[in-house]
C-alpha positions as CSV (number, residue, x, y, z in Angstrom):
1,M,158.4,70.6,-32.3
2,L,157.0,73.5,-30.3
3,R,158.9,76.0,-32.4
4,R,157.5,74.4,-35.7
5,R,154.0,74.6,-34.3
6,F,154.4,78.2,-33.3
7,L,155.7,79.2,-36.7
8,K,152.8,77.3,-38.4
9,F,150.4,79.2,-36.2
10,L,151.9,82.6,-37.2
11,A,151.7,81.6,-40.9
12,S,148.1,80.6,-40.5
13,A,147.2,83.9,-38.8
14,S,149.0,85.9,-41.4
15,A,147.1,84.1,-44.2
16,L,143.8,84.6,-42.4
17,I,144.3,88.3,-42.1
18,T,146.0,89.2,-45.5
19,G,144.2,86.6,-47.6
20,G,147.4,84.8,-48.6
21,P,150.7,83.4,-47.2
22,A,153.1,85.6,-45.3
23,S,156.0,86.9,-47.3
24,P,159.3,88.6,-46.2
25,G,158.6,92.3,-45.5
26,S,154.8,91.9,-45.6
27,E,154.6,93.6,-42.3
28,I,156.1,96.7,-43.9
29,A,154.2,96.6,-47.1
30,R,150.9,96.2,-45.3
31,P,151.2,98.2,-42.0
32,V,147.4,98.1,-41.4
33,R,147.6,94.3,-41.0
34,V,150.3,94.2,-38.3
35,L,148.5,93.1,-35.1
36,S,149.7,92.8,-31.6
37,T,149.6,89.5,-29.7
38,S,146.6,90.8,-27.7
39,A,144.6,91.2,-30.9
40,L,145.4,87.5,-31.8
41,S,143.8,86.2,-28.6
42,P,141.1,83.5,-29.2
43,R,137.5,84.2,-28.2
44,S,135.1,81.9,-26.4
45,A,132.3,80.4,-28.3
46,E,129.9,82.0,-25.9
47,T,129.1,85.7,-26.3
48,G,129.4,87.7,-23.1
49,P,132.2,88.9,-20.9
50,T,135.0,87.1,-22.8
51,G,134.9,89.7,-25.6
52,F,136.2,89.2,-29.2
53,S,139.5,89.2,-31.1
54,L,140.5,91.6,-33.9
55,I,141.3,88.7,-36.2
56,E,137.7,87.4,-35.8
57,L,136.3,90.9,-36.6
58,L,138.6,91.3,-39.6
59,T,137.4,87.9,-40.9
60,R,133.7,88.0,-40.1
61,K,133.1,91.8,-40.3
62,S,130.5,91.5,-37.5
63,V,130.8,89.8,-34.2
64,P,128.2,89.4,-31.4
65,L,129.1,90.7,-28.0
66,G,126.1,89.7,-25.9
67,K,123.1,91.1,-24.2
68,L,122.8,94.2,-22.1
69,R,119.5,95.4,-20.6
70,S,117.6,93.4,-23.2
71,Y,119.5,94.9,-26.2
72,F,121.6,92.6,-28.3
73,F,125.1,94.1,-28.9
74,H,127.5,93.5,-31.7
75,V,130.7,95.1,-33.0
76,S,131.1,95.5,-36.8
77,L,133.7,96.8,-39.3
78,D,132.1,99.2,-41.7
79,D,132.7,101.8,-44.4
80,I,129.9,104.0,-45.8
81,A,131.7,104.1,-49.1
82,D,131.6,100.3,-49.4
83,P,128.9,99.2,-51.9
84,R,128.1,96.4,-49.5
85,Y,127.7,98.7,-46.5
86,L,125.8,97.0,-43.6
87,S,125.2,93.8,-45.7
88,H,126.0,91.9,-42.5
89,I,123.0,93.1,-40.5
90,S,119.6,91.5,-40.4
91,R,116.6,92.9,-42.2
92,G,114.5,95.5,-40.5
93,V,114.4,99.3,-39.8
94,N,117.9,100.7,-39.6
95,A,119.1,103.9,-37.9
96,L,122.6,105.4,-38.1
97,V,123.9,107.8,-35.5
98,V,126.4,110.4,-36.7
99,S,127.8,113.6,-35.2
100,A,127.6,117.1,-36.6
101,F,129.4,120.2,-35.2
102,E,128.2,123.7,-34.5
103,A,129.8,127.1,-33.8
104,N,127.5,130.0,-32.6
105,G,124.5,128.0,-33.5
106,K,125.5,127.3,-37.1
107,W,126.6,124.1,-38.8
108,V,130.3,123.6,-39.4
109,P,130.4,121.3,-42.5
110,K,134.2,120.8,-42.5
111,D,133.9,118.9,-39.2
112,G,132.2,115.6,-38.8
113,A,133.6,113.2,-41.4
114,L,130.9,110.6,-40.8
115,A,128.1,113.1,-41.4
116,R,129.8,114.3,-44.6
117,A,130.1,110.7,-45.8
118,A,126.5,110.0,-45.1
119,L,125.4,113.2,-47.0
120,L,127.6,112.3,-49.9
121,K,126.0,108.8,-50.0
122,L,122.5,110.4,-49.8
123,Q,123.4,112.7,-52.7
124,V,123.7,109.7,-54.9
125,T,121.1,107.3,-53.4
126,S,118.3,109.7,-52.4
127,P,118.7,113.3,-53.7
128,N,115.5,114.5,-52.0
129,D,116.7,113.3,-48.6
130,Y,120.1,114.9,-49.3
131,R,118.5,118.3,-50.0
132,N,116.2,118.1,-47.0
133,V,119.0,117.2,-44.5
134,S,121.5,119.7,-46.0
135,S,119.0,122.6,-46.0
136,Q,118.1,122.1,-42.4
137,L,121.7,121.9,-41.3
138,A,122.6,124.9,-43.4
139,G,120.3,127.4,-41.8
140,K,116.6,126.5,-41.3
141,I,117.3,125.5,-37.7
142,E,119.3,126.8,-34.8
143,L,121.9,124.2,-33.7
144,A,122.8,123.8,-30.0
145,E,125.3,121.4,-28.4
146,G,123.7,118.4,-27.0
147,S,120.6,118.5,-29.3
148,I,119.6,115.6,-31.4
149,L,118.3,115.9,-35.0
150,P,116.4,112.8,-36.3
151,F,115.8,112.6,-40.0
152,E,113.5,110.0,-41.6
153,L,114.8,109.0,-45.0
154,N,112.7,107.9,-48.0
155,H,115.1,106.1,-50.3
156,P,113.9,105.0,-53.8
157,T,113.5,101.3,-53.5
158,K,116.3,100.5,-55.9
159,S,118.9,102.6,-54.2
160,R,118.2,101.6,-50.6
161,Q,120.4,98.5,-50.8
162,S,123.6,100.6,-51.2
163,F,122.8,102.8,-48.2
164,P,120.2,100.8,-46.1
165,I,119.5,103.6,-43.6
166,D,115.9,104.5,-42.7
167,H,116.7,107.0,-40.0
168,L,119.7,109.4,-39.7
169,I,120.1,110.6,-36.1
170,M,122.5,113.5,-35.6
171,A,124.1,114.3,-32.3
172,I,125.2,118.0,-32.2
173,F,128.6,118.8,-30.6
174,E,130.4,122.0,-30.2
175,E,133.3,122.7,-32.7
176,G,136.7,122.3,-31.1
177,S,135.5,120.8,-27.9
178,H,137.0,117.5,-26.7
179,A,134.7,117.1,-23.7
180,Y,131.6,115.7,-25.4
181,P,128.5,115.2,-23.2
182,F,126.8,111.8,-23.4
183,D,123.3,113.0,-22.9
184,W,122.7,112.1,-26.5
185,V,122.8,108.3,-25.7
186,A,119.4,108.2,-23.9
187,R,117.8,110.4,-26.5
188,V,119.0,108.2,-29.3
189,F,117.5,105.1,-27.7
190,E,114.3,107.0,-27.1
191,I,114.0,107.9,-30.8
192,A,115.0,104.3,-31.9
193,A,112.2,102.9,-29.7
194,K,109.6,105.4,-31.1
195,K,110.6,104.6,-34.7
196,N,110.6,100.8,-34.1
197,V,114.2,100.6,-35.1
198,S,115.5,97.0,-35.5
199,N,119.2,97.8,-36.0
200,L,120.9,100.8,-34.3
201,I,124.3,101.6,-35.9
202,V,126.6,103.5,-33.5
203,P,130.0,104.6,-34.6
204,C,132.5,106.0,-32.2
205,L,131.3,109.7,-32.1
206,G,134.0,112.2,-31.1
207,R,136.9,109.9,-32.0
208,N,139.5,111.2,-34.5
209,W,142.6,109.0,-34.8
210,Q,144.6,111.9,-36.3
211,D,143.9,114.1,-33.2
212,R,145.6,113.1,-30.0
213,N,143.2,115.1,-28.0
214,S,140.1,113.5,-29.3
215,L,137.8,111.4,-27.2
216,E,139.4,108.1,-26.0
217,F,137.8,104.8,-26.9
218,R,137.6,103.7,-23.3
219,T,135.7,106.8,-22.4
220,F,133.3,106.4,-25.3
221,F,132.5,102.7,-24.7
222,Q,132.2,103.0,-20.9
223,S,130.1,106.1,-21.1
224,F,127.8,104.7,-23.7
225,L,127.3,101.3,-22.0
226,E,126.6,103.0,-18.6
227,R,123.7,104.9,-20.3
228,V,121.9,102.1,-22.1
229,P,118.3,102.1,-20.9
230,T,116.2,99.1,-20.1
231,T,113.7,98.2,-22.7
232,R,110.8,95.8,-23.4
233,R,111.3,96.1,-27.2
234,P,114.9,94.9,-27.7
235,A,116.8,95.9,-30.8
236,Q,120.2,95.0,-32.2
237,V,122.9,97.6,-31.4
238,Y,126.1,97.7,-33.5
239,F,129.3,99.4,-32.4
240,S,130.5,100.4,-35.8
241,L,134.3,100.6,-36.2
242,Y,135.7,102.3,-39.3
243,A,137.1,99.7,-41.7
244,Q,139.9,102.1,-43.0
245,W,141.4,102.9,-39.6
246,P,145.1,101.9,-39.3
247,S,145.8,98.7,-37.3
248,F,146.9,100.4,-34.1
249,E,143.6,102.3,-34.0
250,L,141.6,99.0,-34.5
251,E,143.7,97.3,-31.8
252,E,143.0,100.1,-29.3
253,A,139.3,100.0,-30.1
254,T,139.2,96.3,-29.7
255,E,141.0,96.4,-26.3
256,S,138.9,99.3,-25.0
257,L,135.6,97.7,-26.1
258,N,136.5,94.4,-24.6
259,A,137.4,96.0,-21.3
260,A,134.2,98.1,-21.2
261,W,132.0,95.1,-22.1
262,R,133.7,93.0,-19.4
263,A,133.1,95.8,-16.8
264,S,129.4,96.1,-17.8
265,S,129.0,92.3,-17.6
266,A,130.6,92.2,-14.2
267,A,128.3,95.0,-13.0
268,R,125.3,92.8,-13.9
269,L,126.5,89.9,-11.8
């Protein structure tokens, strides 16, 4: 009886993730869908220190984490190339944080996949914004590690839906470095407050799953949460995980974020 129930559970979990019943060899044909048992763990109905499961995130695309220093935190699964990018967030003023890289004070376009993706999207949705951001990065300013470049975007009304970002905030890192400073966190929140941002989208800056020496998830989440300021004007903050990451990367991100969130919750008790 217990064996039949367990097999039924595995079949249900497989159908939930893949969109259909499990089939022989499906774990080979769809490697991105293979999840560890830790990723299958259920989540409490209450948001807070219990965290979230990867299955829940894959299904819902956005999951609330809880409240920290008056900010409401979420984790979401996103891809800028998706026509429905950020369709899960509430209406309001949206800001996206991305990283750009410099060498000797000059922008290095080949680094910073997220910044490139944002620029490619702007090239289609708002050519004027694309030219403005690109020209400043290309030479009208002197870039320095640790600096923050905020850009206010002015999308044509019809095209904003496919890239609903009103403010693009760039954190500048040094090319080739793997020891990124986290001073940018406080500055980002300061800019978001001044611009009355409703939804702050924060990808895992400095993380590159193809580079073993890149920033670890646990370092990113812990360092970020430690630097969240207090506020009287709370906003929604989304930790944005890349939807096209392989399953092992999503699992590691899930475990690391859950651990960091539990630690931040325990620190408040």
